[in-house]
PyMOL Python script that loads the backbone (N, CA, C, O; Angstrom):
from pymol import cmd

cmd.read_pdbstr("""\
ATOM      1  N   MET A   1      13.957 -10.893   7.889  1.00  0.00           N
ATOM      2  CA  MET A   1      12.549 -10.728   7.903  1.00  0.00           C
ATOM      3  C   MET A   1      11.953 -11.731   8.745  1.00  0.00           C
ATOM      4  O   MET A   1      12.405 -12.871   8.847  1.00  0.00           O
ATOM      5  N   THR A   2      10.907 -11.288   9.364  1.00  0.00           N
ATOM      6  CA  THR A   2      10.271 -12.370  10.329  1.00  0.00           C
ATOM      7  C   THR A   2       8.946 -13.039   9.705  1.00  0.00           C
ATOM      8  O   THR A   2       8.391 -13.962  10.300  1.00  0.00           O
ATOM      9  N   GLY A   3       8.503 -12.581   8.589  1.00  0.00           N
ATOM     10  CA  GLY A   3       7.358 -13.185   7.959  1.00  0.00           C
ATOM     11  C   GLY A   3       6.019 -12.615   8.539  1.00  0.00           C
ATOM     12  O   GLY A   3       4.961 -13.115   8.156  1.00  0.00           O
ATOM     13  N   ASN A   4       6.019 -11.640   9.403  1.00  0.00           N
ATOM     14  CA  ASN A   4       4.673 -11.190   9.959  1.00  0.00           C
ATOM     15  C   ASN A   4       3.813 -10.729   8.642  1.00  0.00           C
ATOM     16  O   ASN A   4       4.319 -10.197   7.654  1.00  0.00           O
ATOM     17  N   THR A   5       2.483 -11.014   8.798  1.00  0.00           N
ATOM     18  CA  THR A   5       1.566 -10.542   7.870  1.00  0.00           C
ATOM     19  C   THR A   5       0.749  -9.448   8.443  1.00  0.00           C
ATOM     20  O   THR A   5       0.328  -9.412   9.599  1.00  0.00           O
ATOM     21  N   HIS A   6       0.542  -8.443   7.398  1.00  0.00           N
ATOM     22  CA  HIS A   6      -0.319  -7.370   7.754  1.00  0.00           C
ATOM     23  C   HIS A   6      -1.845  -7.665   7.841  1.00  0.00           C
ATOM     24  O   HIS A   6      -2.408  -8.258   6.921  1.00  0.00           O
ATOM     25  N   ILE A   7      -2.501  -7.255   8.936  1.00  0.00           N
ATOM     26  CA  ILE A   7      -3.887  -7.455   9.017  1.00  0.00           C
ATOM     27  C   ILE A   7      -4.514  -6.110   8.903  1.00  0.00           C
ATOM     28  O   ILE A   7      -4.322  -5.327   9.834  1.00  0.00           O
ATOM     29  N   PRO A   8      -5.330  -5.688   7.760  1.00  0.00           N
ATOM     30  CA  PRO A   8      -6.018  -4.543   7.714  1.00  0.00           C
ATOM     31  C   PRO A   8      -7.134  -4.316   8.684  1.00  0.00           C
ATOM     32  O   PRO A   8      -7.880  -5.265   8.926  1.00  0.00           O
ATOM     33  N   PHE A   9      -7.333  -3.146   9.272  1.00  0.00           N
ATOM     34  CA  PHE A   9      -8.408  -2.991  10.240  1.00  0.00           C
ATOM     35  C   PHE A   9      -9.251  -1.886   9.682  1.00  0.00           C
ATOM     36  O   PHE A   9      -8.767  -0.901   9.124  1.00  0.00           O
ATOM     37  N   ARG A  10     -10.626  -2.103   9.867  1.00  0.00           N
ATOM     38  CA  ARG A  10     -11.664  -1.064   9.357  1.00  0.00           C
ATOM     39  C   ARG A  10     -12.462  -0.598  10.478  1.00  0.00           C
ATOM     40  O   ARG A  10     -12.265  -1.136  11.567  1.00  0.00           O
ATOM     41  N   MET A  11     -13.294   0.280  10.384  1.00  0.00           N
ATOM     42  CA  MET A  11     -14.132   0.765  11.417  1.00  0.00           C
ATOM     43  C   MET A  11     -15.653   0.550  11.089  1.00  0.00           C
ATOM     44  O   MET A  11     -16.091   0.795   9.965  1.00  0.00           O
ATOM     45  N   CYS A  12     -16.406   0.105  12.066  1.00  0.00           N
ATOM     46  CA  CYS A  12     -17.885   0.003  11.950  1.00  0.00           C
ATOM     47  C   CYS A  12     -18.405   1.389  11.672  1.00  0.00           C
ATOM     48  O   CYS A  12     -18.036   2.352  12.343  1.00  0.00           O
ATOM     49  N   VAL A  13     -19.260   1.483  10.686  1.00  0.00           N
ATOM     50  CA  VAL A  13     -19.922   2.841  10.364  1.00  0.00           C
ATOM     51  C   VAL A  13     -20.919   3.260  11.488  1.00  0.00           C
ATOM     52  O   VAL A  13     -21.193   4.452  11.621  1.00  0.00           O
ATOM     53  N   ILE A  14     -21.440   2.364  12.257  1.00  0.00           N
ATOM     54  CA  ILE A  14     -22.312   2.660  13.285  1.00  0.00           C
ATOM     55  C   ILE A  14     -21.828   2.880  14.695  1.00  0.00           C
ATOM     56  O   ILE A  14     -22.039   3.918  15.322  1.00  0.00           O
ATOM     57  N   CYS A  15     -21.119   1.761  15.185  1.00  0.00           N
ATOM     58  CA  CYS A  15     -20.435   1.985  16.568  1.00  0.00           C
ATOM     59  C   CYS A  15     -19.110   2.472  16.650  1.00  0.00           C
ATOM     60  O   CYS A  15     -18.603   2.708  17.747  1.00  0.00           O
ATOM     61  N   ARG A  16     -18.414   2.669  15.424  1.00  0.00           N
ATOM     62  CA  ARG A  16     -17.060   3.178  15.318  1.00  0.00           C
ATOM     63  C   ARG A  16     -15.901   2.364  16.015  1.00  0.00           C
ATOM     64  O   ARG A  16     -14.802   2.856  16.267  1.00  0.00           O
ATOM     65  N   GLN A  17     -16.274   1.044  16.302  1.00  0.00           N
ATOM     66  CA  GLN A  17     -15.293   0.100  16.831  1.00  0.00           C
ATOM     67  C   GLN A  17     -14.362  -0.406  15.735  1.00  0.00           C
ATOM     68  O   GLN A  17     -14.889  -0.643  14.648  1.00  0.00           O
ATOM     69  N   ARG A  18     -13.003  -0.612  15.872  1.00  0.00           N
ATOM     70  CA  ARG A  18     -12.180  -1.087  14.858  1.00  0.00           C
ATOM     71  C   ARG A  18     -12.151  -2.582  15.019  1.00  0.00           C
ATOM     72  O   ARG A  18     -12.189  -3.129  16.121  1.00  0.00           O
ATOM     73  N   ALA A  19     -12.079  -3.255  13.807  1.00  0.00           N
ATOM     74  CA  ALA A  19     -12.011  -4.691  13.844  1.00  0.00           C
ATOM     75  C   ALA A  19     -11.224  -5.133  12.563  1.00  0.00           C
ATOM     76  O   ALA A  19     -11.145  -4.387  11.587  1.00  0.00           O
ATOM     77  N   PRO A  20     -10.623  -6.420  12.602  1.00  0.00           N
ATOM     78  CA  PRO A  20     -10.045  -6.749  11.429  1.00  0.00           C
ATOM     79  C   PRO A  20     -11.117  -6.748  10.160  1.00  0.00           C
ATOM     80  O   PRO A  20     -12.294  -7.079  10.300  1.00  0.00           O
ATOM     81  N   LYS A  21     -10.598  -6.372   9.043  1.00  0.00           N
ATOM     82  CA  LYS A  21     -11.301  -6.205   7.791  1.00  0.00           C
ATOM     83  C   LYS A  21     -12.344  -7.442   7.565  1.00  0.00           C
ATOM     84  O   LYS A  21     -13.551  -7.313   7.363  1.00  0.00           O
ATOM     85  N   HIS A  22     -11.649  -8.615   7.638  1.00  0.00           N
ATOM     86  CA  HIS A  22     -12.366  -9.826   7.323  1.00  0.00           C
ATOM     87  C   HIS A  22     -13.556 -10.200   8.364  1.00  0.00           C
ATOM     88  O   HIS A  22     -14.337 -11.120   8.123  1.00  0.00           O
ATOM     89  N   ALA A  23     -13.627  -9.430   9.510  1.00  0.00           N
ATOM     90  CA  ALA A  23     -14.525  -9.681  10.521  1.00  0.00           C
ATOM     91  C   ALA A  23     -15.846  -8.846  10.324  1.00  0.00           C
ATOM     92  O   ALA A  23     -16.880  -9.099  10.941  1.00  0.00           O
ATOM     93  N   LEU A  24     -15.707  -7.750   9.339  1.00  0.00           N
ATOM     94  CA  LEU A  24     -16.688  -6.860   9.146  1.00  0.00           C
ATOM     95  C   LEU A  24     -17.398  -7.113   7.789  1.00  0.00           C
ATOM     96  O   LEU A  24     -16.727  -7.641   6.903  1.00  0.00           O
ATOM     97  N   THR A  25     -18.618  -6.805   7.556  1.00  0.00           N
ATOM     98  CA  THR A  25     -19.282  -6.782   6.257  1.00  0.00           C
ATOM     99  C   THR A  25     -19.180  -5.532   5.562  1.00  0.00           C
ATOM    100  O   THR A  25     -19.392  -4.491   6.183  1.00  0.00           O
ATOM    101  N   ARG A  26     -18.870  -5.513   4.307  1.00  0.00           N
ATOM    102  CA  ARG A  26     -18.732  -4.292   3.458  1.00  0.00           C
ATOM    103  C   ARG A  26     -20.041  -4.025   2.616  1.00  0.00           C
ATOM    104  O   ARG A  26     -20.590  -4.936   1.997  1.00  0.00           O
ATOM    105  N   PHE A  27     -20.485  -2.805   2.626  1.00  0.00           N
ATOM    106  CA  PHE A  27     -21.582  -2.541   1.747  1.00  0.00           C
ATOM    107  C   PHE A  27     -21.131  -1.470   0.732  1.00  0.00           C
ATOM    108  O   PHE A  27     -20.275  -0.642   1.044  1.00  0.00           O
ATOM    109  N   THR A  28     -21.684  -1.490  -0.428  1.00  0.00           N
ATOM    110  CA  THR A  28     -21.395  -0.602  -1.423  1.00  0.00           C
ATOM    111  C   THR A  28     -22.685  -0.215  -2.169  1.00  0.00           C
ATOM    112  O   THR A  28     -23.695  -0.918  -2.154  1.00  0.00           O
ATOM    113  N   ALA A  29     -22.570   0.987  -2.838  1.00  0.00           N
ATOM    114  CA  ALA A  29     -23.717   1.413  -3.550  1.00  0.00           C
ATOM    115  C   ALA A  29     -23.638   0.816  -4.937  1.00  0.00           C
ATOM    116  O   ALA A  29     -22.636   1.032  -5.620  1.00  0.00           O
ATOM    117  N   THR A  30     -24.612   0.095  -5.384  1.00  0.00           N
ATOM    118  CA  THR A  30     -24.327  -0.839  -6.627  1.00  0.00           C
ATOM    119  C   THR A  30     -25.224  -0.329  -7.704  1.00  0.00           C
ATOM    120  O   THR A  30     -24.804  -0.459  -8.854  1.00  0.00           O
ATOM    121  N   ALA A  31     -26.335   0.204  -7.535  1.00  0.00           N
ATOM    122  CA  ALA A  31     -27.235   0.627  -8.548  1.00  0.00           C
ATOM    123  C   ALA A  31     -28.234   1.750  -8.192  1.00  0.00           C
ATOM    124  O   ALA A  31     -28.528   1.938  -7.011  1.00  0.00           O
ATOM    125  N   PHE A  32     -28.746   2.476  -9.145  1.00  0.00           N
ATOM    126  CA  PHE A  32     -29.568   3.528  -8.822  1.00  0.00           C
ATOM    127  C   PHE A  32     -30.920   3.150  -9.626  1.00  0.00           C
ATOM    128  O   PHE A  32     -31.006   3.035 -10.849  1.00  0.00           O
ATOM    129  N   GLN A  33     -31.880   2.993  -8.750  1.00  0.00           N
ATOM    130  CA  GLN A  33     -33.264   2.569  -9.336  1.00  0.00           C
ATOM    131  C   GLN A  33     -34.260   3.661  -8.785  1.00  0.00           C
ATOM    132  O   GLN A  33     -34.276   3.942  -7.586  1.00  0.00           O
ATOM    133  N   SER A  34     -35.061   4.245  -9.671  1.00  0.00           N
ATOM    134  CA  SER A  34     -36.057   5.335  -9.364  1.00  0.00           C
ATOM    135  C   SER A  34     -35.375   6.410  -8.558  1.00  0.00           C
ATOM    136  O   SER A  34     -35.966   6.903  -7.597  1.00  0.00           O
ATOM    137  N   GLY A  35     -34.144   6.809  -8.900  1.00  0.00           N
ATOM    138  CA  GLY A  35     -33.514   7.899  -8.096  1.00  0.00           C
ATOM    139  C   GLY A  35     -32.997   7.593  -6.820  1.00  0.00           C
ATOM    140  O   GLY A  35     -32.344   8.454  -6.231  1.00  0.00           O
ATOM    141  N   LYS A  36     -33.229   6.311  -6.226  1.00  0.00           N
ATOM    142  CA  LYS A  36     -32.708   5.952  -4.934  1.00  0.00           C
ATOM    143  C   LYS A  36     -31.462   5.027  -5.081  1.00  0.00           C
ATOM    144  O   LYS A  36     -31.393   4.226  -6.013  1.00  0.00           O
ATOM    145  N   MET A  37     -30.515   5.146  -4.179  1.00  0.00           N
ATOM    146  CA  MET A  37     -29.331   4.229  -4.231  1.00  0.00           C
ATOM    147  C   MET A  37     -29.582   2.927  -3.542  1.00  0.00           C
ATOM    148  O   MET A  37     -30.081   2.877  -2.418  1.00  0.00           O
ATOM    149  N   GLU A  38     -29.239   1.899  -4.215  1.00  0.00           N
ATOM    150  CA  GLU A  38     -29.285   0.593  -3.679  1.00  0.00           C
ATOM    151  C   GLU A  38     -27.906   0.226  -3.101  1.00  0.00           C
ATOM    152  O   GLU A  38     -26.860   0.277  -3.748  1.00  0.00           O
ATOM    153  N   ILE A  39     -28.015  -0.143  -1.834  1.00  0.00           N
ATOM    154  CA  ILE A  39     -26.902  -0.483  -0.976  1.00  0.00           C
ATOM    155  C   ILE A  39     -26.943  -1.917  -0.671  1.00  0.00           C
ATOM    156  O   ILE A  39     -27.861  -2.375   0.010  1.00  0.00           O
ATOM    157  N   GLU A  40     -25.895  -2.732  -1.188  1.00  0.00           N
ATOM    158  CA  GLU A  40     -25.825  -4.094  -1.021  1.00  0.00           C
ATOM    159  C   GLU A  40     -24.590  -4.539  -0.461  1.00  0.00           C
ATOM    160  O   GLU A  40     -23.572  -3.855  -0.570  1.00  0.00           O
ATOM    161  N   PRO A  41     -24.608  -5.768   0.202  1.00  0.00           N
ATOM    162  CA  PRO A  41     -23.259  -6.261   0.803  1.00  0.00           C
ATOM    163  C   PRO A  41     -22.284  -6.796  -0.333  1.00  0.00           C
ATOM    164  O   PRO A  41     -22.608  -7.490  -1.296  1.00  0.00           O
ATOM    165  N   ASP A  42     -21.113  -6.356  -0.032  1.00  0.00           N
ATOM    166  CA  ASP A  42     -20.009  -6.738  -0.988  1.00  0.00           C
ATOM    167  C   ASP A  42     -19.242  -7.913  -0.429  1.00  0.00           C
ATOM    168  O   ASP A  42     -18.177  -7.748   0.165  1.00  0.00           O
ATOM    169  N   ARG A  43     -19.789  -9.108  -0.620  1.00  0.00           N
ATOM    170  CA  ARG A  43     -19.165 -10.345  -0.112  1.00  0.00           C
ATOM    171  C   ARG A  43     -17.737 -10.627  -0.299  1.00  0.00           C
ATOM    172  O   ARG A  43     -17.038 -11.142   0.574  1.00  0.00           O
ATOM    173  N   LYS A  44     -17.270 -10.230  -1.613  1.00  0.00           N
ATOM    174  CA  LYS A  44     -15.985 -10.451  -1.853  1.00  0.00           C
ATOM    175  C   LYS A  44     -15.049  -9.257  -1.373  1.00  0.00           C
ATOM    176  O   LYS A  44     -13.832  -9.387  -1.502  1.00  0.00           O
ATOM    177  N   GLN A  45     -15.580  -8.104  -0.825  1.00  0.00           N
ATOM    178  CA  GLN A  45     -14.912  -6.902  -0.491  1.00  0.00           C
ATOM    179  C   GLN A  45     -14.006  -6.443  -1.597  1.00  0.00           C
ATOM    180  O   GLN A  45     -12.867  -6.092  -1.289  1.00  0.00           O
ATOM    181  N   GLN A  46     -14.364  -6.409  -2.771  1.00  0.00           N
ATOM    182  CA  GLN A  46     -13.641  -6.022  -3.902  1.00  0.00           C
ATOM    183  C   GLN A  46     -14.324  -5.123  -4.783  1.00  0.00           C
ATOM    184  O   GLN A  46     -13.676  -4.720  -5.749  1.00  0.00           O
ATOM    185  N   ALA A  47     -15.564  -4.709  -4.638  1.00  0.00           N
ATOM    186  CA  ALA A  47     -16.339  -3.957  -5.577  1.00  0.00           C
ATOM    187  C   ALA A  47     -15.643  -2.604  -5.722  1.00  0.00           C
ATOM    188  O   ALA A  47     -14.912  -2.195  -4.821  1.00  0.00           O
ATOM    189  N   GLN A  48     -15.846  -1.933  -6.786  1.00  0.00           N
ATOM    190  CA  GLN A  48     -15.306  -0.637  -6.974  1.00  0.00           C
ATOM    191  C   GLN A  48     -16.110   0.393  -6.248  1.00  0.00           C
ATOM    192  O   GLN A  48     -17.304   0.219  -6.004  1.00  0.00           O
ATOM    193  N   GLY A  49     -15.407   1.539  -5.879  1.00  0.00           N
ATOM    194  CA  GLY A  49     -16.182   2.684  -5.342  1.00  0.00           C
ATOM    195  C   GLY A  49     -15.931   2.561  -3.745  1.00  0.00           C
ATOM    196  O   GLY A  49     -15.241   1.678  -3.234  1.00  0.00           O
ATOM    197  N   ARG A  50     -16.518   3.457  -3.131  1.00  0.00           N
ATOM    198  CA  ARG A  50     -16.443   3.601  -1.588  1.00  0.00           C
ATOM    199  C   ARG A  50     -17.311   2.637  -1.068  1.00  0.00           C
ATOM    200  O   ARG A  50     -18.347   2.327  -1.655  1.00  0.00           O
ATOM    201  N   GLY A  51     -16.912   2.072   0.141  1.00  0.00           N
ATOM    202  CA  GLY A  51     -17.851   1.126   0.767  1.00  0.00           C
ATOM    203  C   GLY A  51     -17.806   1.582   2.189  1.00  0.00           C
ATOM    204  O   GLY A  51     -17.009   2.420   2.613  1.00  0.00           O
ATOM    205  N   VAL A  52     -18.732   0.960   2.904  1.00  0.00           N
ATOM    206  CA  VAL A  52     -18.931   1.284   4.390  1.00  0.00           C
ATOM    207  C   VAL A  52     -18.851  -0.192   5.117  1.00  0.00           C
ATOM    208  O   VAL A  52     -19.361  -1.142   4.523  1.00  0.00           O
ATOM    209  N   TYR A  53     -18.310  -0.368   6.210  1.00  0.00           N
ATOM    210  CA  TYR A  53     -18.198  -1.537   7.028  1.00  0.00           C
ATOM    211  C   TYR A  53     -18.967  -1.636   8.083  1.00  0.00           C
ATOM    212  O   TYR A  53     -19.078  -0.611   8.755  1.00  0.00           O
ATOM    213  N   LEU A  54     -19.658  -2.785   8.502  1.00  0.00           N
ATOM    214  CA  LEU A  54     -20.463  -2.935   9.473  1.00  0.00           C
ATOM    215  C   LEU A  54     -20.175  -4.107  10.208  1.00  0.00           C
ATOM    216  O   LEU A  54     -19.863  -5.129   9.597  1.00  0.00           O
ATOM    217  N   CYS A  55     -20.248  -4.089  11.618  1.00  0.00           N
ATOM    218  CA  CYS A  55     -20.014  -5.211  12.468  1.00  0.00           C
ATOM    219  C   CYS A  55     -21.287  -5.936  12.557  1.00  0.00           C
ATOM    220  O   CYS A  55     -22.328  -5.470  12.094  1.00  0.00           O
ATOM    221  N   ASP A  56     -21.206  -7.237  13.234  1.00  0.00           N
ATOM    222  CA  ASP A  56     -22.141  -8.227  13.387  1.00  0.00           C
ATOM    223  C   ASP A  56     -23.109  -7.930  14.561  1.00  0.00           C
ATOM    224  O   ASP A  56     -24.071  -8.664  14.789  1.00  0.00           O
ATOM    225  N   ALA A  57     -22.827  -6.842  15.289  1.00  0.00           N
ATOM    226  CA  ALA A  57     -23.600  -6.675  16.443  1.00  0.00           C
ATOM    227  C   ALA A  57     -25.028  -6.263  16.233  1.00  0.00           C
ATOM    228  O   ALA A  57     -25.258  -5.310  15.488  1.00  0.00           O
ATOM    229  N   PRO A  58     -26.044  -6.927  16.851  1.00  0.00           N
ATOM    230  CA  PRO A  58     -27.439  -6.552  16.535  1.00  0.00           C
ATOM    231  C   PRO A  58     -27.882  -5.226  16.516  1.00  0.00           C
ATOM    232  O   PRO A  58     -28.640  -4.838  15.628  1.00  0.00           O
ATOM    233  N   PRO A  59     -27.440  -4.414  17.506  1.00  0.00           N
ATOM    234  CA  PRO A  59     -27.816  -2.941  17.461  1.00  0.00           C
ATOM    235  C   PRO A  59     -27.282  -2.160  16.219  1.00  0.00           C
ATOM    236  O   PRO A  59     -27.940  -1.300  15.633  1.00  0.00           O
ATOM    237  N   CYS A  60     -26.045  -2.543  15.887  1.00  0.00           N
ATOM    238  CA  CYS A  60     -25.522  -1.957  14.711  1.00  0.00           C
ATOM    239  C   CYS A  60     -26.296  -2.266  13.401  1.00  0.00           C
ATOM    240  O   CYS A  60     -26.614  -1.419  12.566  1.00  0.00           O
ATOM    241  N   ARG A  61     -26.556  -3.601  13.337  1.00  0.00           N
ATOM    242  CA  ARG A  61     -27.344  -4.156  12.074  1.00  0.00           C
ATOM    243  C   ARG A  61     -28.718  -3.403  11.963  1.00  0.00           C
ATOM    244  O   ARG A  61     -29.153  -2.980  10.891  1.00  0.00           O
ATOM    245  N   GLU A  62     -29.410  -3.264  13.261  1.00  0.00           N
ATOM    246  CA  GLU A  62     -30.730  -2.549  13.228  1.00  0.00           C
ATOM    247  C   GLU A  62     -30.552  -1.073  12.809  1.00  0.00           C
ATOM    248  O   GLU A  62     -31.307  -0.592  11.963  1.00  0.00           O
ATOM    249  N   ALA A  63     -29.596  -0.365  13.367  1.00  0.00           N
ATOM    250  CA  ALA A  63     -29.449   1.015  13.070  1.00  0.00           C
ATOM    251  C   ALA A  63     -29.031   1.257  11.711  1.00  0.00           C
ATOM    252  O   ALA A  63     -29.398   2.287  11.145  1.00  0.00           O
ATOM    253  N   PHE A  64     -28.256   0.362  11.098  1.00  0.00           N
ATOM    254  CA  PHE A  64     -27.872   0.466   9.681  1.00  0.00           C
ATOM    255  C   PHE A  64     -29.067   0.300   8.797  1.00  0.00           C
ATOM    256  O   PHE A  64     -29.224   1.062   7.843  1.00  0.00           O
ATOM    257  N   SER A  65     -29.890  -0.625   9.055  1.00  0.00           N
ATOM    258  CA  SER A  65     -31.100  -0.920   8.359  1.00  0.00           C
ATOM    259  C   SER A  65     -32.065   0.161   8.263  1.00  0.00           C
ATOM    260  O   SER A  65     -32.684   0.413   7.229  1.00  0.00           O
ATOM    261  N   ARG A  66     -32.196   0.864   9.468  1.00  0.00           N
ATOM    262  CA  ARG A  66     -33.075   2.125   9.480  1.00  0.00           C
ATOM    263  C   ARG A  66     -32.482   3.246   8.634  1.00  0.00           C
ATOM    264  O   ARG A  66     -33.188   3.961   7.922  1.00  0.00           O
ATOM    265  N   ARG A  67     -31.107   3.379   8.743  1.00  0.00           N
ATOM    266  CA  ARG A  67     -30.511   4.526   8.048  1.00  0.00           C
ATOM    267  C   ARG A  67     -30.408   4.407   6.633  1.00  0.00           C
ATOM    268  O   ARG A  67     -30.513   5.409   5.927  1.00  0.00           O
ATOM    269  N   ARG A  68     -30.183   3.100   6.079  1.00  0.00           N
ATOM    270  CA  ARG A  68     -29.768   3.033   4.744  1.00  0.00           C
ATOM    271  C   ARG A  68     -31.129   3.074   3.908  1.00  0.00           C
ATOM    272  O   ARG A  68     -31.045   3.076   2.679  1.00  0.00           O
ATOM    273  N   VAL A  69     -32.230   3.102   4.455  1.00  0.00           N
ATOM    274  CA  VAL A  69     -33.467   3.459   3.659  1.00  0.00           C
ATOM    275  C   VAL A  69     -33.615   4.884   3.223  1.00  0.00           C
ATOM    276  O   VAL A  69     -34.202   5.219   2.194  1.00  0.00           O
ATOM    277  N   LYS A  70     -33.041   5.706   4.078  1.00  0.00           N
ATOM    278  CA  LYS A  70     -33.016   7.165   4.008  1.00  0.00           C
ATOM    279  C   LYS A  70     -31.996   7.730   3.029  1.00  0.00           C
ATOM    280  O   LYS A  70     -32.092   8.917   2.718  1.00  0.00           O
ATOM    281  N   ARG A  71     -31.062   7.002   2.538  1.00  0.00           N
ATOM    282  CA  ARG A  71     -30.084   7.447   1.733  1.00  0.00           C
ATOM    283  C   ARG A  71     -30.602   7.802   0.269  1.00  0.00           C
ATOM    284  O   ARG A  71     -31.455   7.106  -0.283  1.00  0.00           O
ATOM    285  N   LYS A  72     -30.063   8.874  -0.300  1.00  0.00           N
ATOM    286  CA  LYS A  72     -30.512   9.146  -1.688  1.00  0.00           C
ATOM    287  C   LYS A  72     -29.173   9.162  -2.486  1.00  0.00           C
ATOM    288  O   LYS A  72     -28.067   9.193  -1.948  1.00  0.00           O
ATOM    289  N   ALA A  73     -29.399   9.137  -3.847  1.00  0.00           N
ATOM    290  CA  ALA A  73     -28.359   9.227  -4.825  1.00  0.00           C
ATOM    291  C   ALA A  73     -27.784  10.819  -4.817  1.00  0.00           C
ATOM    292  O   ALA A  73     -28.495  11.811  -4.653  1.00  0.00           O
ATOM    293  N   LYS A  74     -26.498  10.819  -5.009  1.00  0.00           N
ATOM    294  CA  LYS A  74     -25.867  12.224  -4.946  1.00  0.00           C
ATOM    295  C   LYS A  74     -26.745  13.152  -5.855  1.00  0.00           C
ATOM    296  O   LYS A  74     -27.177  12.806  -6.955  1.00  0.00           O
ATOM    297  N   GLY A  75     -26.966  14.410  -5.246  1.00  0.00           N
ATOM    298  CA  GLY A  75     -27.774  15.208  -6.104  1.00  0.00           C
ATOM    299  C   GLY A  75     -29.272  15.266  -5.904  1.00  0.00           C
ATOM    300  O   GLY A  75     -29.950  16.248  -6.203  1.00  0.00           O
ATOM    301  N   GLN A  76     -29.769  14.088  -5.349  1.00  0.00           N
ATOM    302  CA  GLN A  76     -31.255  14.106  -5.123  1.00  0.00           C
ATOM    303  C   GLN A  76     -31.666  14.781  -3.973  1.00  0.00           C
ATOM    304  O   GLN A  76     -30.897  14.824  -3.013  1.00  0.00           O
ATOM    305  N   GLU A  77     -32.926  15.394  -3.917  1.00  0.00           N
ATOM    306  CA  GLU A  77     -33.425  16.027  -2.803  1.00  0.00           C
ATOM    307  C   GLU A  77     -34.006  15.159  -1.738  1.00  0.00           C
ATOM    308  O   GLU A  77     -34.669  14.174  -2.065  1.00  0.00           O
ATOM    309  N   ASN A  78     -33.807  15.448  -0.523  1.00  0.00           N
ATOM    310  CA  ASN A  78     -34.370  14.562   0.594  1.00  0.00           C
ATOM    311  C   ASN A  78     -35.886  14.867   0.631  1.00  0.00           C
ATOM    312  O   ASN A  78     -36.359  15.994   0.483  1.00  0.00           O
ATOM    313  N   GLU A  79     -36.658  13.634   0.862  1.00  0.00           N
ATOM    314  CA  GLU A  79     -38.121  13.831   0.891  1.00  0.00           C
ATOM    315  C   GLU A  79     -38.397  13.895   2.473  1.00  0.00           C
ATOM    316  O   GLU A  79     -37.851  13.209   3.337  1.00  0.00           O
ATOM    317  N   ARG A  80     -39.370  14.880   2.639  1.00  0.00           N
ATOM    318  CA  ARG A  80     -39.699  15.132   4.112  1.00  0.00           C
ATOM    319  C   ARG A  80     -41.244  15.183   4.129  1.00  0.00           C
ATOM    320  O   ARG A  80     -41.844  15.375   5.186  1.00  0.00           O
TER     321      ARG A  80
END
""", "prot")
cmd.dss("prot")
cmd.show_as("cartoon", "prot")
cmd.util.cbc("prot")
cmd.orient("prot")
């Protein structure tokens, strides 16, 4: 055995670039208030449920902040 350690890779939800998991920020849906999903950073990267990963590139951060406002809880109708 050579002692190599496995490094998990994840993909940025915006730019689709792969990076080591520890280099990305994980976001998860944590609470539902007034029918809308609250998406917050998962600093420990251990929260239950599905998460999305985001890189630190400013264009990705900006696009993510615009998109996450529009997300709804499952089963909720989209407002137009």
